[in-house]
PyMOL Python script that loads the backbone (N, CA, C, O; Angstrom):
from pymol import cmd

cmd.read_pdbstr("""\
ATOM      1  N   MET A   1     -76.159 -22.945  10.121  1.00  0.00           N
ATOM      2  CA  MET A   1     -76.117 -24.133   9.274  1.00  0.00           C
ATOM      3  C   MET A   1     -74.765 -24.803   9.464  1.00  0.00           C
ATOM      4  O   MET A   1     -73.723 -24.152   9.390  1.00  0.00           O
ATOM      5  N   LYS A   2     -74.790 -26.093   9.705  1.00  0.00           N
ATOM      6  CA  LYS A   2     -73.565 -26.861   9.901  1.00  0.00           C
ATOM      7  C   LYS A   2     -73.122 -27.485   8.578  1.00  0.00           C
ATOM      8  O   LYS A   2     -73.898 -28.169   7.911  1.00  0.00           O
ATOM      9  N   LEU A   3     -71.881 -27.241   8.214  1.00  0.00           N
ATOM     10  CA  LEU A   3     -71.328 -27.869   7.018  1.00  0.00           C
ATOM     11  C   LEU A   3     -70.690 -29.196   7.410  1.00  0.00           C
ATOM     12  O   LEU A   3     -70.140 -29.334   8.503  1.00  0.00           O
ATOM     13  N   HIS A   4     -70.770 -30.159   6.516  1.00  0.00           N
ATOM     14  CA  HIS A   4     -70.199 -31.478   6.787  1.00  0.00           C
ATOM     15  C   HIS A   4     -68.692 -31.468   6.570  1.00  0.00           C
ATOM     16  O   HIS A   4     -68.155 -30.685   5.787  1.00  0.00           O
ATOM     17  N   GLN A   5     -68.035 -32.361   7.287  1.00  0.00           N
ATOM     18  CA  GLN A   5     -66.613 -32.580   7.058  1.00  0.00           C
ATOM     19  C   GLN A   5     -66.470 -33.572   5.919  1.00  0.00           C
ATOM     20  O   GLN A   5     -67.399 -34.320   5.614  1.00  0.00           O
ATOM     21  N   LEU A   6     -65.308 -33.574   5.296  1.00  0.00           N
ATOM     22  CA  LEU A   6     -65.051 -34.496   4.194  1.00  0.00           C
ATOM     23  C   LEU A   6     -65.280 -35.945   4.633  1.00  0.00           C
ATOM     24  O   LEU A   6     -65.761 -36.762   3.848  1.00  0.00           O
ATOM     25  N   ARG A   7     -64.942 -36.258   5.858  1.00  0.00           N
ATOM     26  CA  ARG A   7     -65.130 -37.609   6.383  1.00  0.00           C
ATOM     27  C   ARG A   7     -66.598 -38.041   6.287  1.00  0.00           C
ATOM     28  O   ARG A   7     -66.882 -39.209   6.020  1.00  0.00           O
ATOM     29  N   TRP A   8     -67.534 -37.103   6.504  1.00  0.00           N
ATOM     30  CA  TRP A   8     -68.961 -37.417   6.440  1.00  0.00           C
ATOM     31  C   TRP A   8     -69.310 -37.955   5.053  1.00  0.00           C
ATOM     32  O   TRP A   8     -70.006 -38.963   4.933  1.00  0.00           O
ATOM     33  N   PHE A   9     -68.826 -37.282   4.004  1.00  0.00           N
ATOM     34  CA  PHE A   9     -69.102 -37.727   2.634  1.00  0.00           C
ATOM     35  C   PHE A   9     -68.386 -39.042   2.329  1.00  0.00           C
ATOM     36  O   PHE A   9     -68.969 -39.931   1.708  1.00  0.00           O
ATOM     37  N   ASN A  10     -67.137 -39.175   2.755  1.00  0.00           N
ATOM     38  CA  ASN A  10     -66.399 -40.428   2.522  1.00  0.00           C
ATOM     39  C   ASN A  10     -67.071 -41.603   3.203  1.00  0.00           C
ATOM     40  O   ASN A  10     -67.067 -42.706   2.656  1.00  0.00           O
ATOM     41  N   ASN A  11     -67.646 -41.407   4.373  1.00  0.00           N
ATOM     42  CA  ASN A  11     -68.347 -42.476   5.092  1.00  0.00           C
ATOM     43  C   ASN A  11     -69.629 -42.898   4.386  1.00  0.00           C
ATOM     44  O   ASN A  11     -70.202 -43.932   4.728  1.00  0.00           O
ATOM     45  N   ARG A  12     -70.079 -42.141   3.432  1.00  0.00           N
ATOM     46  CA  ARG A  12     -71.327 -42.441   2.725  1.00  0.00           C
ATOM     47  C   ARG A  12     -71.106 -42.951   1.308  1.00  0.00           C
ATOM     48  O   ARG A  12     -72.056 -43.049   0.531  1.00  0.00           O
ATOM     49  N   ILE A  13     -69.870 -43.275   0.964  1.00  0.00           N
ATOM     50  CA  ILE A  13     -69.607 -43.874  -0.347  1.00  0.00           C
ATOM     51  C   ILE A  13     -70.407 -45.165  -0.442  1.00  0.00           C
ATOM     52  O   ILE A  13     -70.339 -46.019   0.442  1.00  0.00           O
ATOM     53  N   GLY A  14     -71.164 -45.296  -1.525  1.00  0.00           N
ATOM     54  CA  GLY A  14     -72.032 -46.452  -1.735  1.00  0.00           C
ATOM     55  C   GLY A  14     -73.401 -46.303  -1.105  1.00  0.00           C
ATOM     56  O   GLY A  14     -74.233 -47.205  -1.212  1.00  0.00           O
ATOM     57  N   LYS A  15     -73.650 -45.181  -0.449  1.00  0.00           N
ATOM     58  CA  LYS A  15     -74.933 -44.941   0.213  1.00  0.00           C
ATOM     59  C   LYS A  15     -75.651 -43.752  -0.420  1.00  0.00           C
ATOM     60  O   LYS A  15     -75.036 -42.923  -1.091  1.00  0.00           O
ATOM     61  N   ARG A  16     -76.952 -43.684  -0.195  1.00  0.00           N
ATOM     62  CA  ARG A  16     -77.771 -42.603  -0.728  1.00  0.00           C
ATOM     63  C   ARG A  16     -77.830 -41.448   0.266  1.00  0.00           C
ATOM     64  O   ARG A  16     -78.023 -41.657   1.464  1.00  0.00           O
ATOM     65  N   VAL A  17     -77.660 -40.224  -0.242  1.00  0.00           N
ATOM     66  CA  VAL A  17     -77.836 -39.008   0.558  1.00  0.00           C
ATOM     67  C   VAL A  17     -78.867 -38.130  -0.142  1.00  0.00           C
ATOM     68  O   VAL A  17     -79.072 -38.226  -1.352  1.00  0.00           O
ATOM     69  N   TYR A  18     -79.498 -37.287   0.634  1.00  0.00           N
ATOM     70  CA  TYR A  18     -80.535 -36.391   0.129  1.00  0.00           C
ATOM     71  C   TYR A  18     -80.113 -34.950   0.389  1.00  0.00           C
ATOM     72  O   TYR A  18     -79.217 -34.686   1.190  1.00  0.00           O
ATOM     73  N   ARG A  19     -80.761 -34.040  -0.290  1.00  0.00           N
ATOM     74  CA  ARG A  19     -80.497 -32.621  -0.102  1.00  0.00           C
ATOM     75  C   ARG A  19     -81.813 -31.897   0.088  1.00  0.00           C
ATOM     76  O   ARG A  19     -82.805 -32.223  -0.564  1.00  0.00           O
ATOM     77  N   ASP A  20     -81.828 -30.918   0.977  1.00  0.00           N
ATOM     78  CA  ASP A  20     -83.033 -30.126   1.189  1.00  0.00           C
ATOM     79  C   ASP A  20     -83.418 -29.388  -0.085  1.00  0.00           C
ATOM     80  O   ASP A  20     -82.570 -29.102  -0.930  1.00  0.00           O
ATOM     81  N   ASP A  21     -84.685 -29.088  -0.211  1.00  0.00           N
ATOM     82  CA  ASP A  21     -85.195 -28.341  -1.361  1.00  0.00           C
ATOM     83  C   ASP A  21     -84.586 -26.945  -1.356  1.00  0.00           C
ATOM     84  O   ASP A  21     -84.743 -26.194  -0.393  1.00  0.00           O
ATOM     85  N   SER A  22     -83.897 -26.605  -2.427  1.00  0.00           N
ATOM     86  CA  SER A  22     -83.237 -25.308  -2.532  1.00  0.00           C
ATOM     87  C   SER A  22     -84.116 -24.266  -3.210  1.00  0.00           C
ATOM     88  O   SER A  22     -83.794 -23.078  -3.217  1.00  0.00           O
ATOM     89  N   GLY A  23     -85.228 -24.720  -3.779  1.00  0.00           N
ATOM     90  CA  GLY A  23     -86.071 -23.812  -4.538  1.00  0.00           C
ATOM     91  C   GLY A  23     -85.737 -23.816  -6.021  1.00  0.00           C
ATOM     92  O   GLY A  23     -86.501 -23.304  -6.840  1.00  0.00           O
ATOM     93  N   CYS A  24     -84.589 -24.399  -6.363  1.00  0.00           N
ATOM     94  CA  CYS A  24     -84.186 -24.496  -7.767  1.00  0.00           C
ATOM     95  C   CYS A  24     -85.084 -25.518  -8.456  1.00  0.00           C
ATOM     96  O   CYS A  24     -85.368 -26.575  -7.892  1.00  0.00           O
ATOM     97  N   LYS A  25     -85.527 -25.212  -9.660  1.00  0.00           N
ATOM     98  CA  LYS A  25     -86.455 -26.084 -10.385  1.00  0.00           C
ATOM     99  C   LYS A  25     -85.776 -26.956 -11.437  1.00  0.00           C
ATOM    100  O   LYS A  25     -86.455 -27.659 -12.185  1.00  0.00           O
ATOM    101  N   CYS A  26     -84.431 -26.921 -11.505  1.00  0.00           N
ATOM    102  CA  CYS A  26     -83.757 -27.742 -12.519  1.00  0.00           C
ATOM    103  C   CYS A  26     -83.914 -29.223 -12.176  1.00  0.00           C
ATOM    104  O   CYS A  26     -84.143 -29.584 -11.022  1.00  0.00           O
ATOM    105  N   HIS A  27     -83.792 -30.056 -13.177  1.00  0.00           N
ATOM    106  CA  HIS A  27     -83.987 -31.500 -13.029  1.00  0.00           C
ATOM    107  C   HIS A  27     -83.063 -32.097 -11.962  1.00  0.00           C
ATOM    108  O   HIS A  27     -83.506 -32.890 -11.132  1.00  0.00           O
ATOM    109  N   THR A  28     -81.809 -31.725 -11.981  1.00  0.00           N
ATOM    110  CA  THR A  28     -80.839 -32.289 -11.039  1.00  0.00           C
ATOM    111  C   THR A  28     -81.192 -31.953  -9.598  1.00  0.00           C
ATOM    112  O   THR A  28     -81.167 -32.831  -8.736  1.00  0.00           O
ATOM    113  N   CYS A  29     -81.517 -30.709  -9.329  1.00  0.00           N
ATOM    114  CA  CYS A  29     -81.868 -30.306  -7.961  1.00  0.00           C
ATOM    115  C   CYS A  29     -83.150 -30.981  -7.496  1.00  0.00           C
ATOM    116  O   CYS A  29     -83.225 -31.452  -6.361  1.00  0.00           O
ATOM    117  N   LYS A  30     -84.164 -31.032  -8.363  1.00  0.00           N
ATOM    118  CA  LYS A  30     -85.421 -31.687  -7.992  1.00  0.00           C
ATOM    119  C   LYS A  30     -85.204 -33.162  -7.695  1.00  0.00           C
ATOM    120  O   LYS A  30     -85.742 -33.684  -6.719  1.00  0.00           O
ATOM    121  N   GLU A  31     -84.424 -33.835  -8.526  1.00  0.00           N
ATOM    122  CA  GLU A  31     -84.192 -35.265  -8.346  1.00  0.00           C
ATOM    123  C   GLU A  31     -83.370 -35.551  -7.084  1.00  0.00           C
ATOM    124  O   GLU A  31     -83.634 -36.528  -6.383  1.00  0.00           O
ATOM    125  N   THR A  32     -82.387 -34.715  -6.795  1.00  0.00           N
ATOM    126  CA  THR A  32     -81.577 -34.903  -5.591  1.00  0.00           C
ATOM    127  C   THR A  32     -82.412 -34.689  -4.338  1.00  0.00           C
ATOM    128  O   THR A  32     -82.188 -35.343  -3.320  1.00  0.00           O
ATOM    129  N   THR A  33     -83.365 -33.781  -4.409  1.00  0.00           N
ATOM    130  CA  THR A  33     -84.259 -33.541  -3.282  1.00  0.00           C
ATOM    131  C   THR A  33     -85.228 -34.701  -3.103  1.00  0.00           C
ATOM    132  O   THR A  33     -85.453 -35.157  -1.982  1.00  0.00           O
ATOM    133  N   GLU A  34     -85.800 -35.179  -4.200  1.00  0.00           N
ATOM    134  CA  GLU A  34     -86.848 -36.196  -4.131  1.00  0.00           C
ATOM    135  C   GLU A  34     -86.321 -37.626  -4.012  1.00  0.00           C
ATOM    136  O   GLU A  34     -86.886 -38.435  -3.276  1.00  0.00           O
ATOM    137  N   LYS A  35     -85.237 -37.942  -4.736  1.00  0.00           N
ATOM    138  CA  LYS A  35     -84.749 -39.320  -4.788  1.00  0.00           C
ATOM    139  C   LYS A  35     -83.370 -39.497  -4.168  1.00  0.00           C
ATOM    140  O   LYS A  35     -82.937 -40.623  -3.923  1.00  0.00           O
ATOM    141  N   GLY A  36     -82.684 -38.396  -3.914  1.00  0.00           N
ATOM    142  CA  GLY A  36     -81.338 -38.472  -3.382  1.00  0.00           C
ATOM    143  C   GLY A  36     -80.340 -38.864  -4.451  1.00  0.00           C
ATOM    144  O   GLY A  36     -80.672 -38.964  -5.632  1.00  0.00           O
ATOM    145  N   LEU A  37     -79.116 -39.083  -4.017  1.00  0.00           N
ATOM    146  CA  LEU A  37     -78.078 -39.551  -4.922  1.00  0.00           C
ATOM    147  C   LEU A  37     -77.148 -40.467  -4.153  1.00  0.00           C
ATOM    148  O   LEU A  37     -77.006 -40.349  -2.936  1.00  0.00           O
ATOM    149  N   ILE A  38     -76.520 -41.375  -4.869  1.00  0.00           N
ATOM    150  CA  ILE A  38     -75.589 -42.306  -4.247  1.00  0.00           C
ATOM    151  C   ILE A  38     -74.187 -41.763  -4.443  1.00  0.00           C
ATOM    152  O   ILE A  38     -73.783 -41.450  -5.564  1.00  0.00           O
ATOM    153  N   VAL A  39     -73.448 -41.653  -3.353  1.00  0.00           N
ATOM    154  CA  VAL A  39     -72.054 -41.221  -3.418  1.00  0.00           C
ATOM    155  C   VAL A  39     -71.271 -42.410  -3.969  1.00  0.00           C
ATOM    156  O   VAL A  39     -71.149 -43.439  -3.305  1.00  0.00           O
ATOM    157  N   ILE A  40     -70.738 -42.266  -5.189  1.00  0.00           N
ATOM    158  CA  ILE A  40     -70.211 -43.440  -5.881  1.00  0.00           C
ATOM    159  C   ILE A  40     -68.754 -43.778  -5.589  1.00  0.00           C
ATOM    160  O   ILE A  40     -68.369 -44.946  -5.646  1.00  0.00           O
ATOM    161  N   ASN A  41     -67.944 -42.778  -5.279  1.00  0.00           N
ATOM    162  CA  ASN A  41     -66.537 -43.058  -4.989  1.00  0.00           C
ATOM    163  C   ASN A  41     -65.914 -41.862  -4.265  1.00  0.00           C
ATOM    164  O   ASN A  41     -66.594 -40.877  -3.979  1.00  0.00           O
ATOM    165  N   LYS A  42     -64.617 -41.961  -3.973  1.00  0.00           N
ATOM    166  CA  LYS A  42     -63.941 -40.909  -3.233  1.00  0.00           C
ATOM    167  C   LYS A  42     -63.942 -39.592  -4.004  1.00  0.00           C
ATOM    168  O   LYS A  42     -64.101 -38.532  -3.398  1.00  0.00           O
ATOM    169  N   SER A  43     -63.770 -39.632  -5.304  1.00  0.00           N
ATOM    170  CA  SER A  43     -63.788 -38.399  -6.104  1.00  0.00           C
ATOM    171  C   SER A  43     -65.153 -37.718  -6.018  1.00  0.00           C
ATOM    172  O   SER A  43     -65.233 -36.493  -5.934  1.00  0.00           O
ATOM    173  N   HIS A  44     -66.206 -38.496  -6.036  1.00  0.00           N
ATOM    174  CA  HIS A  44     -67.556 -37.956  -5.929  1.00  0.00           C
ATOM    175  C   HIS A  44     -67.768 -37.353  -4.540  1.00  0.00           C
ATOM    176  O   HIS A  44     -68.363 -36.282  -4.411  1.00  0.00           O
ATOM    177  N   ALA A  45     -67.280 -38.043  -3.497  1.00  0.00           N
ATOM    178  CA  ALA A  45     -67.375 -37.521  -2.127  1.00  0.00           C
ATOM    179  C   ALA A  45     -66.624 -36.191  -2.016  1.00  0.00           C
ATOM    180  O   ALA A  45     -67.120 -35.246  -1.402  1.00  0.00           O
ATOM    181  N   ASP A  46     -65.434 -36.119  -2.605  1.00  0.00           N
ATOM    182  CA  ASP A  46     -64.651 -34.875  -2.602  1.00  0.00           C
ATOM    183  C   ASP A  46     -65.416 -33.753  -3.295  1.00  0.00           C
ATOM    184  O   ASP A  46     -65.456 -32.622  -2.810  1.00  0.00           O
ATOM    185  N   TYR A  47     -66.025 -34.079  -4.436  1.00  0.00           N
ATOM    186  CA  TYR A  47     -66.798 -33.083  -5.189  1.00  0.00           C
ATOM    187  C   TYR A  47     -67.962 -32.549  -4.353  1.00  0.00           C
ATOM    188  O   TYR A  47     -68.160 -31.337  -4.270  1.00  0.00           O
ATOM    189  N   LEU A  48     -68.729 -33.444  -3.738  1.00  0.00           N
ATOM    190  CA  LEU A  48     -69.879 -33.012  -2.936  1.00  0.00           C
ATOM    191  C   LEU A  48     -69.433 -32.134  -1.764  1.00  0.00           C
ATOM    192  O   LEU A  48     -70.073 -31.130  -1.453  1.00  0.00           O
ATOM    193  N   TYR A  49     -68.348 -32.516  -1.128  1.00  0.00           N
ATOM    194  CA  TYR A  49     -67.795 -31.720  -0.028  1.00  0.00           C
ATOM    195  C   TYR A  49     -67.406 -30.320  -0.525  1.00  0.00           C
ATOM    196  O   TYR A  49     -67.777 -29.311   0.075  1.00  0.00           O
ATOM    197  N   ASN A  50     -66.664 -30.280  -1.613  1.00  0.00           N
ATOM    198  CA  ASN A  50     -66.197 -28.988  -2.137  1.00  0.00           C
ATOM    199  C   ASN A  50     -67.340 -28.097  -2.592  1.00  0.00           C
ATOM    200  O   ASN A  50     -67.334 -26.897  -2.316  1.00  0.00           O
ATOM    201  N   ILE A  51     -68.315 -28.660  -3.280  1.00  0.00           N
ATOM    202  CA  ILE A  51     -69.422 -27.849  -3.783  1.00  0.00           C
ATOM    203  C   ILE A  51     -70.284 -27.353  -2.632  1.00  0.00           C
ATOM    204  O   ILE A  51     -70.790 -26.232  -2.680  1.00  0.00           O
ATOM    205  N   GLU A  52     -70.460 -28.176  -1.589  1.00  0.00           N
ATOM    206  CA  GLU A  52     -71.218 -27.736  -0.421  1.00  0.00           C
ATOM    207  C   GLU A  52     -70.549 -26.502   0.201  1.00  0.00           C
ATOM    208  O   GLU A  52     -71.228 -25.541   0.563  1.00  0.00           O
ATOM    209  N   HIS A  53     -69.237 -26.534   0.321  1.00  0.00           N
ATOM    210  CA  HIS A  53     -68.519 -25.419   0.934  1.00  0.00           C
ATOM    211  C   HIS A  53     -68.431 -24.196   0.017  1.00  0.00           C
ATOM    212  O   HIS A  53     -68.503 -23.061   0.490  1.00  0.00           O
ATOM    213  N   GLU A  54     -68.277 -24.419  -1.281  1.00  0.00           N
ATOM    214  CA  GLU A  54     -68.248 -23.287  -2.223  1.00  0.00           C
ATOM    215  C   GLU A  54     -69.581 -22.538  -2.221  1.00  0.00           C
ATOM    216  O   GLU A  54     -69.608 -21.308  -2.189  1.00  0.00           O
ATOM    217  N   TYR A  55     -70.671 -23.275  -2.255  1.00  0.00           N
ATOM    218  CA  TYR A  55     -71.987 -22.631  -2.220  1.00  0.00           C
ATOM    219  C   TYR A  55     -72.197 -21.886  -0.906  1.00  0.00           C
ATOM    220  O   TYR A  55     -72.772 -20.798  -0.895  1.00  0.00           O
ATOM    221  N   ALA A  56     -71.730 -22.469   0.207  1.00  0.00           N
ATOM    222  CA  ALA A  56     -71.884 -21.824   1.519  1.00  0.00           C
ATOM    223  C   ALA A  56     -71.147 -20.487   1.571  1.00  0.00           C
ATOM    224  O   ALA A  56     -71.597 -19.555   2.238  1.00  0.00           O
ATOM    225  N   CYS A  57     -70.029 -20.391   0.878  1.00  0.00           N
ATOM    226  CA  CYS A  57     -69.288 -19.115   0.831  1.00  0.00           C
ATOM    227  C   CYS A  57     -70.147 -18.015   0.216  1.00  0.00           C
ATOM    228  O   CYS A  57     -69.958 -16.837   0.518  1.00  0.00           O
ATOM    229  N   ASP A  58     -71.079 -18.393  -0.636  1.00  0.00           N
ATOM    230  CA  ASP A  58     -71.986 -17.431  -1.270  1.00  0.00           C
ATOM    231  C   ASP A  58     -73.304 -17.307  -0.517  1.00  0.00           C
ATOM    232  O   ASP A  58     -74.228 -16.636  -0.976  1.00  0.00           O
ATOM    233  N   GLY A  59     -73.389 -17.965   0.655  1.00  0.00           N
ATOM    234  CA  GLY A  59     -74.597 -17.870   1.472  1.00  0.00           C
ATOM    235  C   GLY A  59     -75.715 -18.807   1.051  1.00  0.00           C
ATOM    236  O   GLY A  59     -76.870 -18.601   1.425  1.00  0.00           O
ATOM    237  N   PHE A  60     -75.386 -19.834   0.278  1.00  0.00           N
ATOM    238  CA  PHE A  60     -76.383 -20.786  -0.219  1.00  0.00           C
ATOM    239  C   PHE A  60     -76.033 -22.160   0.336  1.00  0.00           C
ATOM    240  O   PHE A  60     -75.015 -22.735  -0.049  1.00  0.00           O
ATOM    241  N   TYR A  61     -76.851 -22.695   1.228  1.00  0.00           N
ATOM    242  CA  TYR A  61     -76.534 -23.945   1.917  1.00  0.00           C
ATOM    243  C   TYR A  61     -77.298 -25.110   1.311  1.00  0.00           C
ATOM    244  O   TYR A  61     -78.524 -25.069   1.206  1.00  0.00           O
ATOM    245  N   LEU A  62     -76.569 -26.155   0.909  1.00  0.00           N
ATOM    246  CA  LEU A  62     -77.168 -27.301   0.258  1.00  0.00           C
ATOM    247  C   LEU A  62     -77.762 -28.307   1.242  1.00  0.00           C
ATOM    248  O   LEU A  62     -78.740 -28.975   0.908  1.00  0.00           O
ATOM    249  N   ASN A  63     -77.207 -28.432   2.431  1.00  0.00           N
ATOM    250  CA  ASN A  63     -77.724 -29.286   3.502  1.00  0.00           C
ATOM    251  C   ASN A  63     -77.993 -30.733   3.058  1.00  0.00           C
ATOM    252  O   ASN A  63     -79.144 -31.138   2.891  1.00  0.00           O
ATOM    253  N   TYR A  64     -76.938 -31.485   2.875  1.00  0.00           N
ATOM    254  CA  TYR A  64     -77.063 -32.915   2.594  1.00  0.00           C
ATOM    255  C   TYR A  64     -77.410 -33.649   3.885  1.00  0.00           C
ATOM    256  O   TYR A  64     -77.019 -33.229   4.974  1.00  0.00           O
ATOM    257  N   ARG A  65     -78.156 -34.764   3.750  1.00  0.00           N
ATOM    258  CA  ARG A  65     -78.567 -35.542   4.917  1.00  0.00           C
ATOM    259  C   ARG A  65     -78.782 -36.989   4.499  1.00  0.00           C
ATOM    260  O   ARG A  65     -78.796 -37.315   3.312  1.00  0.00           O
ATOM    261  N   ASP A  66     -78.947 -37.845   5.493  1.00  0.00           N
ATOM    262  CA  ASP A  66     -79.074 -39.288   5.224  1.00  0.00           C
ATOM    263  C   ASP A  66     -80.491 -39.728   4.912  1.00  0.00           C
ATOM    264  O   ASP A  66     -80.682 -40.690   4.167  1.00  0.00           O
ATOM    265  N   LYS A  67     -81.482 -39.057   5.455  1.00  0.00           N
ATOM    266  CA  LYS A  67     -82.865 -39.517   5.316  1.00  0.00           C
ATOM    267  C   LYS A  67     -83.713 -38.536   4.527  1.00  0.00           C
ATOM    268  O   LYS A  67     -83.481 -37.327   4.545  1.00  0.00           O
ATOM    269  N   LEU A  68     -84.703 -39.085   3.834  1.00  0.00           N
ATOM    270  CA  LEU A  68     -85.644 -38.279   3.047  1.00  0.00           C
ATOM    271  C   LEU A  68     -86.505 -37.419   3.894  1.00  0.00           C
ATOM    272  O   LEU A  68     -87.346 -36.685   3.374  1.00  0.00           O
TER     273      LEU A  68
END
""", "prot")
cmd.dss("prot")
cmd.show_as("cartoon", "prot")
cmd.util.cbc("prot")
cmd.orient("prot")
């Protein structure tokens, strides 16, 4: 699994990104899988980058992408 660089998230500020289905049934995970989310600013891009890498350290890959 390839993790994104911070630049990848920063380049998507103002754009919608999607995440693969993780199997989690919570509202946030389902909505991010089905509808995606818009990276709203640099702080949000930093957060997504950090959380992607923190989860990967535990063997759980979020896999953000541009298309549904």
